[in-house]
All heavy atoms as a GROMACS GRO file, in nm:
protein
  611
    1MET      N    1  11.172  11.578  10.211
    1MET     CA    2  11.029  11.548  10.217
    1MET      C    3  10.956  11.651  10.131
    1MET      O    4  10.987  11.769  10.132
    1MET     CB    5  10.982  11.556  10.362
    1MET     CG    6  10.835  11.533  10.376
    1MET     SD    7  10.759  11.547  10.541
    1MET     CE    8  10.882  11.507  10.656
    2THR      N    9  10.859  11.601  10.058
    2THR     CA   10  10.781  11.693   9.975
    2THR      C   11  10.682  11.771  10.060
    2THR      O   12  10.646  11.728  10.170
    2THR     CB   13  10.704  11.616   9.867
    2THR    OG1   14  10.602  11.538   9.928
    2THR    CG2   15  10.795  11.528   9.784
    3ASN      N   16  10.639  11.882  10.008
    3ASN     CA   17  10.540  11.963  10.080
    3ASN      C   18  10.410  11.887  10.103
    3ASN      O   19  10.347  11.902  10.208
    3ASN     CB   20  10.513  12.093  10.006
    3ASN     CG   21  10.623  12.194  10.028
    3ASN    OD1   22  10.698  12.185  10.125
    3ASN    ND2   23  10.635  12.290   9.938
    4LYS      N   24  10.369  11.807  10.006
    4LYS     CA   25  10.245  11.731  10.020
    4LYS      C   26  10.255  11.632  10.135
    4LYS      O   27  10.159  11.613  10.210
    4LYS     CB   28  10.211  11.658   9.891
    4LYS     CG   29  10.163  11.751   9.782
    4LYS     CD   30  10.122  11.673   9.659
    4LYS     CE   31  10.074  11.766   9.550
    4LYS     NZ   32  10.027  11.693   9.432
    5THR      N   33  10.371  11.569  10.152
    5THR     CA   34  10.390  11.474  10.262
    5THR      C   35  10.386  11.548  10.396
    5THR      O   36  10.324  11.502  10.491
    5THR     CB   37  10.522  11.397  10.247
    5THR    OG1   38  10.522  11.330  10.121
    5THR    CG2   39  10.539  11.295  10.358
    6LYS      N   40  10.453  11.662  10.402
    6LYS     CA   41  10.451  11.742  10.526
    6LYS      C   42  10.308  11.780  10.564
    6LYS      O   43  10.268  11.768  10.680
    6LYS     CB   44  10.535  11.869  10.508
    6LYS     CG   45  10.682  11.848  10.508
    6LYS     CD   46  10.753  11.981  10.490
    6LYS     CE   47  10.901  11.962  10.472
    6LYS     NZ   48  10.971  12.089  10.450
    7ILE      N   49  10.232  11.826  10.468
    7ILE     CA   50  10.093  11.866  10.493
    7ILE      C   51  10.010  11.745  10.535
    7ILE      O   52   9.930  11.753  10.629
    7ILE     CB   53  10.033  11.934  10.368
    7ILE    CG1   54  10.102  12.069  10.344
    7ILE    CG2   55   9.882  11.952  10.382
    7ILE    CD1   56  10.073  12.130  10.208
    8TYR      N   57  10.031  11.633  10.469
    8TYR     CA   58   9.958  11.511  10.501
    8TYR      C   59   9.980  11.471  10.647
    8TYR      O   60   9.886  11.447  10.721
    8TYR     CB   61  10.001  11.399  10.407
    8TYR     CG   62   9.940  11.266  10.440
    8TYR    CD1   63   9.810  11.237  10.404
    8TYR    CD2   64  10.014  11.169  10.506
    8TYR    CE1   65   9.753  11.115  10.435
    8TYR    CE2   66   9.959  11.047  10.537
    8TYR     CZ   67   9.829  11.020  10.500
    8TYR     OH   68   9.774  10.900  10.531
    9TYR      N   69  10.107  11.464  10.689
    9TYR     CA   70  10.138  11.425  10.827
    9TYR      C   71  10.088  11.529  10.927
    9TYR      O   72  10.044  11.494  11.036
    9TYR     CB   73  10.287  11.401  10.846
    9TYR     CG   74  10.336  11.269  10.790
    9TYR    CD1   75  10.456  11.260  10.724
    9TYR    CD2   76  10.261  11.153  10.805
    9TYR    CE1   77  10.502  11.140  10.672
    9TYR    CE2   78  10.306  11.033  10.755
    9TYR     CZ   79  10.426  11.027  10.689
    9TYR     OH   80  10.470  10.907  10.640
   10LYS      N   81  10.094  11.655  10.891
   10LYS     CA   82  10.047  11.760  10.981
   10LYS      C   83   9.897  11.747  11.006
   10LYS      O   84   9.850  11.770  11.117
   10LYS     CB   85  10.079  11.898  10.922
   10LYS     CG   86  10.041  12.012  11.010
   10LYS     CD   87  10.077  12.145  10.949
   10LYS     CE   88  10.034  12.258  11.039
   10LYS     NZ   89  10.062  12.388  10.982
   11ASN      N   90   9.823  11.710  10.903
   11ASN     CA   91   9.677  11.699  10.915
   11ASN      C   92   9.629  11.562  10.965
   11ASN      O   93   9.512  11.547  10.999
   11ASN     CB   94   9.611  11.728  10.780
   11ASN     CG   95   9.627  11.873  10.741
   11ASN    OD1   96   9.624  11.962  10.825
   11ASN    ND2   97   9.649  11.897  10.614
   12LEU      N   98   9.717  11.465  10.971
   12LEU     CA   99   9.680  11.331  11.014
   12LEU      C  100   9.663  11.326  11.165
   12LEU      O  101   9.750  11.372  11.240
   12LEU     CB  102   9.788  11.231  10.971
   12LEU     CG  103   9.757  11.085  10.990
   12LEU    CD1  104   9.640  11.043  10.899
   12LEU    CD2  105   9.880  11.003  10.958
   13LYS      N  106   9.552  11.274  11.209
   13LYS     CA  107   9.523  11.266  11.353
   13LYS      C  108   9.528  11.120  11.397
   13LYS      O  109   9.513  11.029  11.316
   13LYS     CB  110   9.385  11.324  11.380
   13LYS     CG  111   9.373  11.470  11.346
   13LYS     CD  112   9.228  11.516  11.354
   13LYS     CE  113   9.210  11.659  11.320
   13LYS     NZ  114   9.256  11.700  11.189
   14ASP      N  115   9.549  11.098  11.525
   14ASP     CA  116   9.554  10.962  11.578
   14ASP      C  117   9.427  10.884  11.547
   14ASP      O  118   9.432  10.764  11.519
   14ASP     CB  119   9.577  10.962  11.730
   14ASP     CG  120   9.721  10.996  11.766
   14ASP    OD1  121   9.811  10.981  11.680
   14ASP    OD2  122   9.744  11.035  11.882
   15GLU      N  123   9.314  10.951  11.547
   15GLU     CA  124   9.188  10.881  11.520
   15GLU      C  125   9.175  10.839  11.374
   15GLU      O  126   9.089  10.759  11.339
   15GLU     CB  127   9.066  10.963  11.563
   15GLU     CG  128   9.056  11.099  11.500
   15GLU     CD  129   9.114  11.211  11.585
   15GLU    OE1  130   9.192  11.186  11.678
   15GLU    OE2  131   9.081  11.327  11.555
   16ASP      N  132   9.264  10.891  11.287
   16ASP     CA  133   9.264  10.849  11.147
   16ASP      C  134   9.333  10.714  11.128
   16ASP      O  135   9.318  10.652  11.024
   16ASP     CB  136   9.336  10.953  11.060
   16ASP     CG  137   9.264  11.086  11.057
   16ASP    OD1  138   9.139  11.086  11.067
   16ASP    OD2  139   9.332  11.189  11.044
   17LEU      N  140   9.409  10.671  11.229
   17LEU     CA  141   9.481  10.545  11.219
   17LEU      C  142   9.391  10.428  11.260
   17LEU      O  143   9.306  10.442  11.346
   17LEU     CB  144   9.604  10.548  11.310
   17LEU     CG  145   9.706  10.657  11.279
   17LEU    CD1  146   9.815  10.657  11.385
   17LEU    CD2  147   9.764  10.638  11.141
   18CYS      N  148   9.412  10.316  11.196
   18CYS     CA  149   9.333  10.197  11.225
   18CYS      C  150   9.356  10.154  11.370
   18CYS      O  151   9.468  10.159  11.421
   18CYS     CB  152   9.374  10.085  11.130
   18CYS     SG  153   9.282   9.932  11.157
   19LYS      N  154   9.249  10.110  11.435
   19LYS     CA  155   9.256  10.070  11.576
   19LYS      C  156   9.260   9.918  11.594
   19LYS      O  157   9.261   9.869  11.706
   19LYS     CB  158   9.134  10.125  11.652
   19LYS     CG  159   9.118  10.274  11.645
   19LYS     CD  160   9.224  10.347  11.723
   19LYS     CE  161   9.199  10.495  11.731
   19LYS     NZ  162   9.252  10.572  11.622
   20CYS      N  163   9.264   9.842  11.485
   20CYS     CA  164   9.264   9.696  11.499
   20CYS      C  165   9.394   9.650  11.566
   20CYS      O  166   9.495   9.721  11.565
   20CYS     CB  167   9.245   9.626  11.364
   20CYS     SG  168   9.393   9.611  11.263
   21SER      N  169   9.391   9.533  11.624
   21SER     CA  170   9.507   9.483  11.697
   21SER      C  171   9.628   9.464  11.607
   21SER      O  172   9.741   9.482  11.649
   21SER     CB  173   9.473   9.354  11.771
   21SER     OG  174   9.430   9.256  11.680
   22TYR      N  175   9.607   9.428  11.481
   22TYR     CA  176   9.718   9.411  11.388
   22TYR      C  177   9.793   9.543  11.367
   22TYR      O  178   9.915   9.549  11.375
   22TYR     CB  179   9.671   9.360  11.252
   22TYR     CG  180   9.615   9.221  11.254
   22TYR    CD1  181   9.482   9.199  11.221
   22TYR    CD2  182   9.694   9.111  11.287
   22TYR    CE1  183   9.428   9.072  11.222
   22TYR    CE2  184   9.642   8.983  11.288
   22TYR     CZ  185   9.509   8.964  11.254
   22TYR     OH  186   9.457   8.838  11.254
   23CYS      N  187   9.718   9.647  11.339
   23CYS     CA  188   9.779   9.777  11.313
   23CYS      C  189   9.842   9.837  11.439
   23CYS      O  190   9.949   9.896  11.433
   23CYS     CB  191   9.678   9.874  11.252
   23CYS     SG  192   9.636   9.830  11.081
   24ARG      N  193   9.776   9.820  11.553
   24ARG     CA  194   9.835   9.868  11.679
   24ARG      C  195   9.966   9.794  11.707
   24ARG      O  196  10.065   9.856  11.747
   24ARG     CB  197   9.738   9.850  11.795
   24ARG     CG  198   9.624   9.950  11.793
   24ARG     CD  199   9.544   9.951  11.924
   24ARG     NE  200   9.536   9.824  11.990
   24ARG     CZ  201   9.429   9.744  11.991
   24ARG    NH1  202   9.319   9.780  11.930
   24ARG    NH2  203   9.431   9.629  12.055
   25ASN      N  204   9.968   9.663  11.685
   25ASN     CA  205  10.089   9.584  11.705
   25ASN      C  206  10.199   9.632  11.610
   25ASN      O  207  10.314   9.646  11.651
   25ASN     CB  208  10.059   9.436  11.682
   25ASN     CG  209  10.182   9.351  11.701
   25ASN    OD1  210  10.241   9.349  11.808
   25ASN    ND2  211  10.220   9.278  11.598
   26TYR      N  212  10.163   9.656  11.485
   26TYR     CA  213  10.259   9.707  11.387
   26TYR      C  214  10.320   9.838  11.435
   26TYR      O  215  10.443   9.854  11.439
   26TYR     CB  216  10.190   9.726  11.252
   26TYR     CG  217  10.279   9.786  11.146
   26TYR    CD1  218  10.353   9.705  11.062
   26TYR    CD2  219  10.288   9.924  11.131
   26TYR    CE1  220  10.436   9.761  10.965
   26TYR    CE2  221  10.369   9.979  11.035
   26TYR     CZ  222  10.443   9.898  10.952
   26TYR     OH  223  10.524   9.954  10.857
   27ARG      N  224  10.235   9.934  11.472
   27ARG     CA  225  10.284  10.065  11.514
   27ARG      C  226  10.369  10.056  11.640
   27ARG      O  227  10.469  10.127  11.654
   27ARG     CB  228  10.167  10.161  11.537
   27ARG     CG  229  10.103  10.209  11.410
   27ARG     CD  230  10.007  10.324  11.433
   27ARG     NE  231   9.900  10.295  11.526
   27ARG     CZ  232   9.783  10.241  11.492
   27ARG    NH1  233   9.759  10.209  11.367
   27ARG    NH2  234   9.690  10.220  11.582
   28ASP      N  235  10.332   9.967  11.731
   28ASP     CA  236  10.405   9.954  11.857
   28ASP      C  237  10.543   9.890  11.839
   28ASP      O  238  10.631   9.912  11.922
   28ASP     CB  239  10.325   9.869  11.957
   28ASP     CG  240  10.201   9.940  12.009
   28ASP    OD1  241  10.191  10.064  11.991
   28ASP    OD2  242  10.114   9.871  12.067
   29ASN      N  243  10.561   9.811  11.734
   29ASN     CA  244  10.684   9.732  11.723
   29ASN      C  245  10.770   9.756  11.601
   29ASN      O  246  10.888   9.720  11.602
   29ASN     CB  247  10.647   9.584  11.729
   29ASN     CG  248  10.591   9.548  11.864
   29ASN    OD1  249  10.662   9.547  11.962
   29ASN    ND2  250  10.461   9.522  11.869
   30ILE      N  251  10.717   9.814  11.496
   30ILE     CA  252  10.791   9.822  11.369
   30ILE      C  253  10.923   9.897  11.382
   30ILE      O  254  11.025   9.855  11.328
   30ILE     CB  255  10.703   9.881  11.255
   30ILE    CG1  256  10.772   9.862  11.120
   30ILE    CG2  257  10.670  10.027  11.281
   30ILE    CD1  258  10.790   9.720  11.076
   31GLU      N  259  10.925  10.006  11.455
   31GLU     CA  260  11.046  10.085  11.469
   31GLU      C  261  11.155  10.010  11.546
   31GLU      O  262  11.273  10.018  11.513
   31GLU     CB  263  11.013  10.217  11.541
   31GLU     CG  264  11.091  10.333  11.492
   31GLU     CD  265  11.035  10.464  11.546
   31GLU    OE1  266  10.950  10.464  11.637
   31GLU    OE2  267  11.078  10.568  11.494
   32LYS      N  268  11.113   9.932  11.648
   32LYS     CA  269  11.209   9.854  11.727
   32LYS      C  270  11.264   9.736  11.646
   32LYS      O  271  11.381   9.701  11.660
   32LYS     CB  272  11.142   9.801  11.854
   32LYS     CG  273  11.104   9.909  11.954
   32LYS     CD  274  11.034   9.849  12.072
   32LYS     CE  275  10.886   9.872  12.053
   32LYS     NZ  276  10.800   9.823  12.159
   33LEU      N  277  11.180   9.675  11.566
   33LEU     CA  278  11.220   9.557  11.490
   33LEU      C  279  11.306   9.592  11.367
   33LEU      O  280  11.390   9.512  11.326
   33LEU     CB  281  11.098   9.478  11.446
   33LEU     CG  282  11.020   9.413  11.559
   33LEU    CD1  283  10.890   9.354  11.507
   33LEU    CD2  284  11.103   9.305  11.626
   34TYR      N  285  11.282   9.708  11.309
   34TYR     CA  286  11.353   9.749  11.188
   34TYR      C  287  11.409   9.890  11.204
   34TYR      O  288  11.368   9.983  11.133
   34TYR     CB  289  11.260   9.742  11.067
   34TYR     CG  290  11.210   9.603  11.040
   34TYR    CD1  291  11.086   9.561  11.086
   34TYR    CD2  292  11.289   9.512  10.970
   34TYR    CE1  293  11.042   9.432  11.063
   34TYR    CE2  294  11.245   9.383  10.946
   34TYR     CZ  295  11.122   9.344  10.993
   34TYR     OH  296  11.078   9.216  10.970
   35PRO      N  297  11.504   9.908  11.295
   35PRO     CA  298  11.554  10.043  11.322
   35PRO      C  299  11.624  10.108  11.202
   35PRO      O  300  11.612  10.229  11.182
   35PRO     CB  301  11.651  10.024  11.439
   35PRO     CG  302  11.688   9.880  11.435
   35PRO     CD  303  11.569   9.808  11.378
   36LEU      N  304  11.697  10.029  11.122
   36LEU     CA  305  11.766  10.087  11.006
   36LEU      C  306  11.666  10.133  10.900
   36LEU      O  307  11.682  10.239  10.840
   36LEU     CB  308  11.865   9.987  10.947
   36LEU     CG  309  11.983   9.951  11.038
   36LEU    CD1  310  12.071   9.846  10.971
   36LEU    CD2  311  12.064  10.074  11.075
   37LEU      N  312  11.563  10.052  10.878
   37LEU     CA  313  11.459  10.090  10.783
   37LEU      C  314  11.384  10.213  10.833
   37LEU      O  315  11.356  10.306  10.756
   37LEU     CB  316  11.361   9.975  10.760
   37LEU     CG  317  11.243  10.004  10.669
   37LEU    CD1  318  11.290  10.045  10.529
   37LEU    CD2  319  11.150   9.884  10.662
   38ALA      N  320  11.352  10.215  10.963
   38ALA     CA  321  11.282  10.329  11.021
   38ALA      C  322  11.363  10.457  11.003
   38ALA      O  323  11.308  10.562  10.967
   38ALA     CB  324  11.253  10.304  11.168
   39LYS      N  325  11.495  10.449  11.028
   39LYS     CA  326  11.580  10.567  11.012
   39LYS      C  327  11.586  10.609  10.864
   39LYS      O  328  11.578  10.728  10.833
   39LYS     CB  329  11.721  10.540  11.064
   39LYS     CG  330  11.809  10.663  11.055
   39LYS     CD  331  11.953  10.634  11.088
   39LYS     CE  332  12.043  10.754  11.077
   39LYS     NZ  333  12.017  10.848  10.970
   40TYR      N  334  11.601  10.513  10.775
   40TYR     CA  335  11.607  10.543  10.633
   40TYR      C  336  11.480  10.616  10.587
   40TYR      O  337  11.486  10.718  10.520
   40TYR     CB  338  11.627  10.414  10.553
   40TYR     CG  339  11.620  10.433  10.404
   40TYR    CD1  340  11.726  10.490  10.335
   40TYR    CD2  341  11.508  10.394  10.333
   40TYR    CE1  342  11.720  10.509  10.198
   40TYR    CE2  343  11.501  10.412  10.195
   40TYR     CZ  344  11.607  10.470  10.129
   40TYR     OH  345  11.600  10.488   9.993
   41LEU      N  346  11.366  10.561  10.625
   41LEU     CA  347  11.240  10.624  10.586
   41LEU      C  348  11.224  10.761  10.651
   41LEU      O  349  11.176  10.855  10.588
   41LEU     CB  350  11.122  10.533  10.622
   41LEU     CG  351  11.113  10.404  10.541
   41LEU    CD1  352  11.002  10.315  10.594
   41LEU    CD2  353  11.094  10.433  10.394
   42LYS      N  354  11.265  10.772  10.776
   42LYS     CA  355  11.256  10.902  10.845
   42LYS      C  356  11.339  11.006  10.773
   42LYS      O  357  11.298  11.121  10.758
   42LYS     CB  358  11.302  10.887  10.990
   42LYS     CG  359  11.287  11.014  11.071
   42LYS     CD  360  11.328  10.993  11.215
   42LYS     CE  361  11.308  11.122  11.293
   42LYS     NZ  362  11.341  11.105  11.434
   43ASP      N  363  11.459  10.966  10.727
   43ASP     CA  364  11.544  11.059  10.652
   43ASP      C  365  11.477  11.105  10.522
   43ASP      O  366  11.507  11.212  10.471
   43ASP     CB  367  11.679  10.995  10.621
   43ASP     CG  368  11.766  10.977  10.745
   43ASP    OD1  369  11.735  11.038  10.850
   43ASP    OD2  370  11.865  10.902  10.737
   44LEU      N  371  11.387  11.022  10.469
   44LEU     CA  372  11.312  11.057  10.349
   44LEU      C  373  11.184  11.133  10.381
   44LEU      O  374  11.110  11.173  10.292
   44LEU     CB  375  11.277  10.931  10.269
   44LEU     CG  376  11.393  10.854  10.210
   44LEU    CD1  377  11.344  10.725  10.146
   44LEU    CD2  378  11.467  10.939  10.107
   45GLY      N  379  11.156  11.146  10.512
   45GLY     CA  380  11.036  11.218  10.554
   45GLY      C  381  10.914  11.129  10.567
   45GLY      O  382  10.801  11.178  10.571
   46ILE      N  383  10.936  10.997  10.574
   46ILE     CA  384  10.824  10.902  10.581
   46ILE      C  385  10.817  10.845  10.722
   46ILE      O  386  10.917  10.799  10.777
   46ILE     CB  387  10.844  10.788  10.479
   46ILE    CG1  388  10.849  10.847  10.338
   46ILE    CG2  389  10.735  10.684  10.493
   46ILE    CD1  390  10.895  10.750  10.234
   47ASP      N  391  10.699  10.848  10.779
   47ASP     CA  392  10.677  10.793  10.913
   47ASP      C  393  10.638  10.646  10.901
   47ASP      O  394  10.530  10.613  10.854
   47ASP     CB  395  10.566  10.872  10.982
   47ASP     CG  396  10.549  10.832  11.128
   47ASP    OD1  397  10.598  10.725  11.169
   47ASP    OD2  398  10.484  10.908  11.201
   48ILE      N  399  10.727  10.558  10.946
   48ILE     CA  400  10.704  10.414  10.935
   48ILE      C  401  10.583  10.368  11.018
   48ILE      O  402  10.529  10.262  10.994
   48ILE     CB  403  10.832  10.337  10.976
   48ILE    CG1  404  10.827  10.192  10.926
   48ILE    CG2  405  10.854  10.343  11.127
   48ILE    CD1  406  10.955  10.115  10.940
   49LYS      N  407  10.539  10.450  11.111
   49LYS     CA  408  10.426  10.413  11.195
   49LYS      C  409  10.291  10.453  11.136
   49LYS      O  410  10.189  10.440  11.200
   49LYS     CB  411  10.441  10.476  11.333
   49LYS     CG  412  10.555  10.417  11.412
   49LYS     CD  413  10.559  10.474  11.551
   49LYS     CE  414  10.664  10.406  11.634
   49LYS     NZ  415  10.662  10.451  11.773
   50LYS      N  416  10.291  10.498  11.013
   50LYS     CA  417  10.167  10.534  10.945
   50LYS      C  418  10.144  10.435  10.830
   50LYS      O  419  10.158  10.469  10.713
   50LYS     CB  420  10.174  10.678  10.890
   50LYS     CG  421  10.209  10.784  10.991
   50LYS     CD  422  10.101  10.803  11.095
   50LYS     CE  423  10.120  10.922  11.183
   50LYS     NZ  424  10.226  10.922  11.277
   51PRO      N  425  10.110  10.312  10.861
   51PRO     CA  426  10.103  10.204  10.760
   51PRO      C  427   9.970  10.194  10.689
   51PRO      O  428   9.892  10.102  10.712
   51PRO     CB  429  10.128  10.080  10.844
   51PRO     CG  430  10.061  10.112  10.975
   51PRO     CD  431  10.085  10.261  10.995
   52PHE      N  432   9.941  10.284  10.600
   52PHE     CA  433   9.813  10.278  10.530
   52PHE      C  434   9.810  10.176  10.418
   52PHE      O  435   9.706  10.146  10.364
   52PHE     CB  436   9.772  10.416  10.478
   52PHE     CG  437   9.737  10.508  10.589
   52PHE    CD1  438   9.821  10.610  10.626
   52PHE    CD2  439   9.620  10.490  10.661
   52PHE    CE1  440   9.788  10.694  10.731
   52PHE    CE2  441   9.587  10.573  10.766
   52PHE     CZ  442   9.672  10.676  10.801
   53GLU      N  443   9.927  10.124  10.379
   53GLU     CA  444   9.931  10.024  10.274
   53GLU      C  445   9.985   9.892  10.327
   53GLU      O  446  10.041   9.813  10.256
   53GLU     CB  447  10.015  10.074  10.157
   53GLU     CG  448   9.942  10.183  10.082
   53GLU     CD  449  10.035  10.293  10.041
   53GLU    OE1  450  10.153  10.287  10.073
   53GLU    OE2  451   9.988  10.385   9.975
   54THR      N  452   9.969   9.868  10.455
   54THR     CA  453  10.017   9.746  10.518
   54THR      C  454   9.900   9.658  10.555
   54THR      O  455   9.798   9.705  10.601
   54THR     CB  456  10.097   9.781  10.645
   54THR    OG1  457  10.199   9.871  10.609
   54THR    CG2  458  10.157   9.658  10.708
   55ASN      N  459   9.917   9.532  10.535
   55ASN     CA  460   9.812   9.439  10.568
   55ASN      C  461   9.875   9.312  10.623
   55ASN      O  462   9.971   9.262  10.566
   55ASN     CB  463   9.732   9.406  10.441
   55ASN     CG  464   9.593   9.359  10.470
   55ASN    OD1  465   9.545   9.372  10.580
   55ASN    ND2  466   9.528   9.306  10.370
   56PRO      N  467   9.826   9.257  10.736
   56PRO     CA  468   9.884   9.133  10.786
   56PRO      C  469   9.859   9.021  10.686
   56PRO      O  470   9.750   9.009  10.632
   56PRO     CB  471   9.810   9.110  10.917
   56PRO     CG  472   9.684   9.186  10.904
   56PRO     CD  473   9.714   9.303  10.814
   57TRP      N  474   9.956   8.943  10.662
   57TRP     CA  475   9.945   8.835  10.564
   57TRP      C  476   9.923   8.702  10.633
   57TRP      O  477   9.827   8.633  10.608
   57TRP     CB  478  10.072   8.833  10.479
   57TRP     CG  479  10.070   8.732  10.370
   57TRP    CD1  480  10.148   8.621  10.364
   57TRP    CD2  481   9.988   8.730  10.253
   57TRP    NE1  482  10.120   8.552  10.249
   57TRP    CE2  483  10.023   8.616  10.180
   57TRP    CE3  484   9.890   8.815  10.204
   57TRP    CZ2  485   9.962   8.583  10.059
   57TRP    CZ3  486   9.829   8.782  10.084
   57TRP    CH2  487   9.865   8.668  10.012
   58GLU      N  488  10.012   8.664  10.722
   58GLU     CA  489   9.999   8.536  10.790
   58GLU      C  490  10.088   8.535  10.914
   58GLU      O  491  10.171   8.621  10.933
   58GLU     CB  492  10.037   8.421  10.698
   58GLU     CG  493  10.181   8.429  10.648
   58GLU     CD  494  10.212   8.320  10.547
   58GLU    OE1  495  10.168   8.333  10.432
   58GLU    OE2  496  10.280   8.226  10.586
   59ILE      N  497  10.069   8.434  10.996
   59ILE     CA  498  10.154   8.417  11.113
   59ILE      C  499  10.253   8.305  11.082
   59ILE      O  500  10.214   8.197  11.038
   59ILE     CB  501  10.071   8.384  11.238
   59ILE    CG1  502   9.980   8.503  11.271
   59ILE    CG2  503  10.162   8.350  11.355
   59ILE    CD1  504   9.890   8.481  11.390
   60GLU      N  505  10.381   8.334  11.102
   60GLU     CA  506  10.487   8.239  11.074
   60GLU      C  507  10.582   8.237  11.192
   60GLU      O  508  10.636   8.339  11.231
   60GLU     CB  509  10.561   8.281  10.947
   60GLU     CG  510  10.669   8.187  10.903
   60GLU     CD  511  10.732   8.234  10.775
   60GLU    OE1  512  10.662   8.241  10.673
   60GLU    OE2  513  10.852   8.263  10.778
   61ASN      N  514  10.600   8.120  11.252
   61ASN     CA  515  10.688   8.106  11.369
   61ASN      C  516  10.649   8.203  11.481
   61ASN      O  517  10.734   8.262  11.545
   61ASN     CB  518  10.834   8.125  11.331
   61ASN     CG  519  10.883   8.020  11.235
   61ASN    OD1  520  10.843   7.903  11.242
   61ASN    ND2  521  10.968   8.058  11.143
   62GLY      N  522  10.520   8.222  11.500
   62GLY     CA  523  10.472   8.310  11.606
   62GLY      C  524  10.480   8.457  11.576
   62GLY      O  525  10.453   8.540  11.662
   63GLU      N  526  10.520   8.496  11.454
   63GLU     CA  527  10.529   8.637  11.416
   63GLU      C  528  10.432   8.666  11.303
   63GLU      O  529  10.409   8.582  11.216
   63GLU     CB  530  10.671   8.671  11.370
   63GLU     CG  531  10.774   8.657  11.479
   63GLU     CD  532  10.914   8.694  11.431
   63GLU    OE1  533  10.934   8.710  11.310
   63GLU    OE2  534  11.001   8.707  11.518
   64ILE      N  535  10.375   8.786  11.304
   64ILE     CA  536  10.286   8.827  11.196
   64ILE      C  537  10.372   8.879  11.082
   64ILE      O  538  10.457   8.966  11.101
   64ILE     CB  539  10.188   8.936  11.243
   64ILE    CG1  540  10.096   8.882  11.353
   64ILE    CG2  541  10.107   8.990  11.125
   64ILE    CD1  542  10.007   8.986  11.414
   65ILE      N  543  10.351   8.824  10.964
   65ILE     CA  544  10.423   8.866  10.845
   65ILE      C  545  10.335   8.966  10.770
   65ILE      O  546  10.219   8.938  10.740
   65ILE     CB  547  10.454   8.745  10.754
   65ILE    CG1  548  10.527   8.636  10.832
   65ILE    CG2  549  10.532   8.790  10.631
   65ILE    CD1  550  10.658   8.677  10.894
   66TYR      N  551  10.387   9.083  10.741
   66TYR     CA  552  10.313   9.189  10.674
   66TYR      C  553  10.354   9.195  10.527
   66TYR      O  554  10.470   9.179  10.495
   66TYR     CB  555  10.337   9.325  10.738
   66TYR     CG  556  10.276   9.339  10.874
   66TYR    CD1  557  10.346   9.305  10.987
   66TYR    CD2  558  10.146   9.386  10.887
   66TYR    CE1  559  10.288   9.318  11.112
   66TYR    CE2  560  10.087   9.399  11.012
   66TYR     CZ  561  10.160   9.365  11.124
   66TYR     OH  562  10.103   9.376  11.247
   67ILE      N  563  10.257   9.220  10.441
   67ILE     CA  564  10.288   9.247  10.302
   67ILE      C  565  10.255   9.393  10.276
   67ILE      O  566  10.174   9.453  10.345
   67ILE     CB  567  10.208   9.156  10.206
   67ILE    CG1  568  10.057   9.174  10.225
   67ILE    CG2  569  10.249   9.013  10.220
   67ILE    CD1  570   9.973   9.107  10.119
   68LEU      N  571  10.317   9.450  10.177
   68LEU     CA  572  10.291   9.588  10.140
   68LEU      C  573  10.230   9.590  10.002
   68LEU      O  574  10.276   9.522   9.912
   68LEU     CB  575  10.420   9.669  10.141
   68LEU     CG  576  10.493   9.675  10.274
   68LEU    CD1  577  10.628   9.742  10.256
   68LEU    CD2  578  10.411   9.749  10.377
   69PHE      N  579  10.125   9.667   9.987
   69PHE     CA  580  10.062   9.681   9.856
   69PHE      C  581   9.980   9.807   9.854
   69PHE      O  582   9.947   9.863   9.957
   69PHE     CB  583   9.976   9.559   9.822
   69PHE     CG  584   9.859   9.540   9.914
   69PHE    CD1  585   9.736   9.591   9.881
   69PHE    CD2  586   9.874   9.474  10.033
   69PHE    CE1  587   9.628   9.575   9.966
   69PHE    CE2  588   9.767   9.456  10.119
   69PHE     CZ  589   9.644   9.506  10.085
   70ASN      N  590   9.948   9.849   9.736
   70ASN     CA  591   9.866   9.968   9.718
   70ASN      C  592   9.729   9.923   9.668
   70ASN      O  593   9.720   9.856   9.568
   70ASN     CB  594   9.933  10.062   9.618
   70ASN     CG  595   9.865  10.197   9.616
   70ASN    OD1  596   9.748  10.208   9.651
   70ASN    ND2  597   9.937  10.297   9.573
   71MET      N  598   9.624   9.959   9.740
   71MET     CA  599   9.488   9.914   9.705
   71MET      C  600   9.430   9.992   9.588
   71MET      O  601   9.326   9.957   9.538
   71MET     CB  602   9.397   9.928   9.826
   71MET     CG  603   9.443   9.853   9.948
   71MET     SD  604   9.370   9.693   9.973
   71MET     CE  605   9.198   9.720   9.964
   72CYS      N  606   9.492  10.100   9.546
   72CYS     CA  607   9.437  10.183   9.438
   72CYS      C  608   9.461  10.120   9.303
   72CYS      O  609   9.556  10.057   9.277
   72CYS     CB  610   9.497  10.321   9.442
   72CYS     SG  611   9.463  10.407   9.595
   0.00000   0.00000   0.00000
């Protein structure tokens, strides 16, 4: 993990995270649904529960499908 990432996570507070139901649902379930991806990202120093570039796309078969993109 880079120093900038460590500093970023250290300074990130719970109130900085989106409180909408989509983001709460994502944070509550992403690690359980994708344990291998969560472990891989964790090994890289990335917290899968900090989805600042995640946006719900659509509902398919009763599940919310997320897309990843960078708004910058």
